[in-house]
KOLKOLSE-369749 format. One line per 10 residues: their letters; for each residue x negated, y negated, z of N, C-alpha, C. Coordinates in steps of 0.1 Angstrom, whole numbers, plus 5000, padded with zeros to 4 digits. Layout:
a) X/Y/Z/X/Y/Z/X/Y/Z | ...
***
This chain:
ayrvmlqtdd) 4931/4954/5115/4938/4967/5108/4944/4964/5094 | 4943/4970/5085/4950/4967/5072/4959/4977/5070 | 4971/4975/5063/4979/4984/5057/4979/4980/5041 | 4973/4990/5035/4972/4991/5021/4984/4999/5013 | 4991/4993/5003/5001/4998/4996/4997/4999/4981 | 4993/5010/4975/4990/5012/4961/5000/5021/4955 | 5000/5017/4939/5007/5026/4929/4997/5030/4919 | 4996/5042/4914/4986/5046/4906/4987/5040/4894 | 5000/5034/4888/5000/5028/4873/5000/5014/4874 | 4992/5008/4885/4990/4994/4887/4983/4990/4873
etldyrqaeq) 4988/4979/4867/4983/4976/4854/4971/4966/4855 | 4968/4959/4868/4959/4950/4869/4946/4954/4879 | 4951/4964/4888/4938/4970/4897/4939/4983/4896 | 4926/4988/4897/4924/5002/4896/4927/5008/4908 | 4937/5015/4913/4943/5017/4926/4929/5027/4933 | 4922/5033/4926/4911/5042/4931/4901/5031/4938 | 4897/5021/4931/4887/5014/4937/4893/5009/4953 | 4906/5005/4953/4911/4999/4964/4912/5011/4978 | 4916/5023/4970/4917/5035/4980/4902/5036/4986 | 4891/5036/4978/4879/5038/4983/4874/5027/4990
kyahshlive) 4878/5014/4989/4872/5005/4999/4881/5004/5012 | 4894/5007/5012/4904/5007/5025/4905/5020/5031 | 4894/5027/5027/4895/5044/5030/4899/5045/5045 | 4893/5036/5053/4895/5037/5069/4907/5029/5073 | 4915/5026/5062/4929/5017/5068/4940/5026/5067 | 4952/5020/5069/4965/5031/5069/4967/5028/5053 | 4966/5040/5043/4969/5037/5031/4982/5043/5028 | 4989/5038/5018/5003/5045/5011/4997/5046/4995 | 4996/5055/4990/4994/5055/4976/5006/5065/4970 | 5013/5059/4961/5021/5063/4954/5020/5066/4938
qggdhsfvdy) 5025/5076/4934/5027/5080/4919/5035/5071/4912 | 5027/5066/4899/5034/5055/4891/5037/5042/4896 | 5046/5034/4893/5049/5021/4898/5042/5010/4892 | 5038/5001/4897/5028/4988/4888/5025/4980/4900 | 5018/4968/4896/5011/4960/4904/5023/4953/4912 | 5034/4953/4908/5043/4945/4918/5048/4954/4930 | 5044/4967/4930/5048/4977/4939/5062/4981/4939 | 5064/4988/4927/5080/4991/4926/5087/4998/4938 | 5099/4992/4941/5107/4999/4951/5101/4995/4964 | 5094/4988/4964/5087/4983/4980/5095/4981/4989
srhlpdiaef) 5110/4979/4989/5119/4975/4997/5121/4988/5007 | 5120/4998/5003/5123/5011/5010/5110/5010/5022 | 5099/5004/5021/5091/5002/5030/5094/4991/5038 | 5102/4982/5039/5102/4971/5048/5104/4973/5061 | 5110/4984/5067/5109/4985/5079/5094/4987/5085 | 5089/4996/5077/5072/4999/5082/5066/4984/5080 | 5069/4976/5070/5061/4966/5070/5064/4957/5082 | 5078/4956/5086/5082/4948/5098/5071/4952/5110 | 5075/4965/5112/5068/4972/5123/5052/4968/5124 | 5046/4968/5114/5034/4966/5113/5029/4950/5115
llngik) 5036/4942/5110/5034/4929/5111/5037/4924/5129 | 5049/4932/5134/5050/4927/5146/5042/4936/5157 | 5037/4948/5154/5030/4955/5165/5019/4959/5160 | 5015/4961/5148/5002/4966/5144/5005/4980/5140 | 4996/4989/5133/4997/5002/5131/4995/5010/5145 | 5001/5021/5146/5001/5029/5158/4996/5043/5155
***
């Protein structure tokens, strides 16, 4: 299973290509941001849960 976190203003990757490729994964798509995934720290509890237990 994959957890894919995308932001629409990524200057390196076209988020739409990743969104299409990983359509059957758990996707988080946020408006704005950039390639570094701005403000990712608010997702840390979910990231830890995924790493420890997988997506439920």
